[in-house]
C-alpha positions, 0 to 999 in steps of 0.5 A: 500499499502507498501509504505504508511507503510514505510512512516508510519514508517519513521514517528516516525523518521521525515524522511517520507519527504525524500521519493523519488517516482518516474514517472517510475519503480525502481523495480531492479537495473538498473531501480532504478539507472537510476530513481536516475541517480546514480550508480548502485552500490549504490543502496541497494537491499534487498534480502529476504530468509527463513532460517528454519521457519525464513524469512531474509533479506540482504541488499546488494550494487547493484553490489554484488550477494550471494556467496553461500559458505559465505552464507551457512558459516554465516546461516547453510543452502543454501540460498534459496529466497522467491519466489515473493508470499512469498515476499509479504506474508511474509515480507509485500512488494512486490518484487521492492519494498523490504526494511527493513523498515516497515516490519512483525514482526519477520524479522532478517535484516542483512546489507552486508559489500558490501554497507561499501565502500559507504557515501550514499546508496539508499533502496527502500521504499516498492513501485517498484517506490520509493527510500530514500538516507540514509547514512550507519548510517541511514541505520544501525539506521532505518533497525533495523538491527541485524548485518553486513555480509559478504555473498556476491561476485563480488563487490570488 
């Protein structure tokens, strides 16, 4: 199970006990916000894309949407999200639990600036009923991100 993979990944940092598991689904931004009793914009959703033969993940605020022009300017390709089958196979987590932790090798992680307005955010932990609260500094540390990007709209 992907949540076990994330738990094992977090063991290296001693934070595996901070993972929250819910009796209800947290597979969408709205459901995660309800499970956590927080604002939807503080959900750190992880979007998966294919750029040439590479998989990239973009972690963005729950109220942000990919801006195709900004995305193309940054990655020099049209935004093409992975299918749900591809997500599980290529990333290692299923849709609804995708996160930048405990993922397959060779995946580049980017953090969108839409997240910078918060002290803490809630990314998933590999399953459709889990999350962890992280500061922005912790998200940077544990996600292994490459850089901050500005590829989203509708959040500011």
